[in-house]
N, C-alpha and C positions, 0 to 999 in steps of 0.2 A: 776202238774208239771212233765215234761217228763225228763227222764234220757238222758244225752248226753254222750254216752259210749266212743266215740273217744276222746273227750276233757277230760273226767274223766281219761281215761287211760294215756293220755299225761301228765296231771297234776300230777298224782301219780308218774309216772316215773321220771319226772323232779324234783319233791320234794325229792324223794328217792336219786337221784343222787347228789343233793346239800348237803345232810346230811352226815357229816363225822362220822365214827364209834365211835370215842372218844367222840363225843357230846352226845351219848346215852349210854355211859359206856361200849362199845365194843372195843376189841383190834383191831388195824389197820391191823396187820398181814402182812407178806411179799409177799403173793401170790395174792393180789387183782388186777385183770386185768381191773376192771371198777371202776370209781369214785363213791363215796357214799356208801350206804348200798346195800347188796344183797336182793333179793326178800324174801328169806326165813328168813332173819333177821327182815325185816319189819313185816312179818306175825307173827313171834314169839313175837315181841314187842307188836303187836296189839291183840294177843291171838286168831288168826284165822288160818285156814289151809293155807299152802303154795300154794296148788292147787287153792283155791278160789282167793287168792291174785294175782296169776299169771293170772288167767282169767280176773280179773279186769284190769290189765295192758295190756291185749291183746284185750280189748273191746268186750269180749264175755261172760260176767258174767250177772246173774240176778241182779236186783236192790238191792243194799246193804241196810240194815236197818239203822235207825238213830243211834242206839247203836253201830253198827259196824263202822260207820263213825266217831263217837266220839273217838273210840279206835284208828282208823287210824290217826286222827288229833293229838292225843297225841303221838303216836308212831313216827310220822314224825315231831314232834315239830313245828306244824303250828302256825302261828300267828292267831289272831281272824279274820282278814280279809281273810287269806288263808283258815281257817276253814269254814267260811261262803261260800267261793267260792267252796270248796269241796262239801258241802251240796247241793248247787244249781246245780252243775254239775250232782250230783247223783239223782236229782229230788226231793229233800227234802227242806222244809223251814228251814233256819238256826235257831239255838237256840237263845233265848233272849240274848241280850248283857249284859254287866256288870251293876249292880245297884249302884247308888251313895248314896242312902238313903237321909239323911238330909245334907250331905256334898255338898257344892257348890264350884266348882272350882274357884280359885282366878281370872282366866282369864274371867270367866263369870260375876263375881262381878265387875271387871274392865269395862267390856262392859256396864253393867247397869249404872255405874256412868258416862259414857261418852255420854249416850243418854239423853242430857239435854232437848230436845224439844219433846220427845216421851215417854209416859208412857210405862214401861216394867216391867214384873214380871218373876220370875222363879218358876214354880209350879211342884210339884211331881205328878206322875201318879195317886195317890190316892186322889189328891186334896189338898195336903198341900202347903200353900204359904210359900216358902223357902226364897225368897228375892225379893225386889222391889226397884226401884229407887225413887228419891224424887217426881217426877211428878206422878208416880203411887200411891204413898202414899197420895198425895194431892187429887187424883181422888178417890181412893178406901179406903183410910185409915180410913175413918169414919165408915166403915162397916166390914172391914177385915184387920188384920195386921199380921205381922210375929211373934208377941209376944204372949206368953201364950199358954196353952194346946189346945185351940179351934181354932187354925189357919187353920183348915181344911175347905176349902170352901164348900164342899158338906155337911159336918156336920152343918155348920153355916146356909146354905141355908134352910135346912129342920127343924132346931130347933130354929132359931132366927128370928122372924118376922121382926125385924128392918132391917135385911140385904136386904130383898125384897123391902123395901121402896126406894132403890136406883135404881129400875128398873120399867118400866111401868107395871101396874097391868095386862094388857091384854097379857103380854109376860111371866108371871110367869109360866104358864103351860109349855111353850116352854122350858124355862131354867131348870125347874124341870126334864123334860125328857132328856135334854142334859146331865145334871149332872149324872143321873142314867145310861144312856147309856154309857157315858165315863167311869164311875166306873166299869160297867159290863165288858167292854173291858179290863181294867187294871187288874181286878181280874183274868180273863182267862189267860192273858199273864204271870201273876205271878204264875200260877198254884194254885190259892187259898191259898196262904201262910198265915202265922199267922197274919201279919199286915193287909192284905186285909180282912181276915175272921173276925177279931175283929172289923174292921170299919163297915162292912156290918151288923154284929150282933147288934152292937150298934145302927145303924140307924134303923134297924127293930124294936128295942125296943122303939125308940123315936118318930117315924113318921109313921102314917098309910099311908100317901101319898107316902112316899118312898116305903113301902111294896107293895102298889098297882102298882106303876110303875115298881118295880123290877120284879114283876110277869109277866110283858109284855115281858121280855127278849129282849128288844131293845138294839142294840149295835151301837155306833158311836164314832169315835175318833175325838176330837176337833182339826181341822187343820186351818180353816179359817171361819169367820163369820162376820156379821154386827150386832152391838149391840148399845143400847142407855142407857146412864147412867144419872140419875137425880141427879145432884149435888146441895147441899143446897145453894151454893153461886153463881154459874154461870148458873144454870138451866140445861136443857137437852143438852147433848153432844153425838153426834153419832160417832162411831168408826168402822173402819175395823180392825178385829183382825187376826193376823197371828201367828201361832205356829211354832217356829223354832226348828229344831233338835239340840240336844246336844250330846256330846260323851257318856253320860249315857243313858241307856235304859229307866230309870224311871223319867227323868226330861225333861221339855220343857221350852223354853224362849217364852213368849207371848208379842208381841209388838202391841200397840194400836195406830193407825194412823187415823186422821180425813179425811173423804172423800174430795177430791179436790173440791174447789169451794163452800164449804158449810160454814155456820156460825160457825160450830164446830171448825174451825181453830182459829177464834178470841176467842172463849170460852176457848179453850185450852191454848192460850197465856195468857188470864186473869188468868186462874188457875195456870199457872207457876209463875205469879207475886204474887198471893195470898199465895201460898205455902201450905204445909200439916198442919201447926198448926191451920189455920183457919177452916179447915175441921174437925179437932178433936174438937175444941171449939164449933162448931155448933151443936154437938151431945152429949155434956156433960149434 
């Protein structure tokens, strides 16, 4: 990524001029001839030299480090969107956004409940199934639920053979690689934090297949795909899967729609009538 010096300089100047001294704990003073903060005040708040900051605003500085940009974002009281814009102008990838963990926003739960004709799930970046609507429970509830300590899809895939029975056998290797590649990407985004490290260590101890695939160091973020589910009551159903972004960095909404003009549309309608309880009973 290349640094855009002129745009960076303009953004820093405009941000500085919008910020009032009292907002950062400085006295307004009677002799301020320009609005907002002075350059030297921003440099002091950011812990950098006044000369370097002046060169940033004059579009003649070397590329600032990510650490310096973080200090500038705090000094200028930038929002998350403004902070990300600052990083991009300076030629850096923005830091990861906020994590929600297991908390699911009420608005997302409301959205799931309103998708009466489409299976939908909310899945954490490490593979935890956090929420799903009734139709998704009817489709997947027999093999993975939001209840219990083992709701992690990656863990269940590599440790519970029953889970794989819901997918064509000749596609198992493909899904194994996708699960490992997606987890690999999530671990890197998280900086190998405690939750990610614990899950990877647990999987290494439980599955030789996982260890073999992990050593390949394949990386892929699940955004869209075609998948087939073998349901015990309605048979094979084919879906197009779309991953939708959420405000949280560590959560995605997955929506499963049948391809137009296929028998999967009728199968999904039958599944909606049957409901989730039949799926659970079929595997007790």
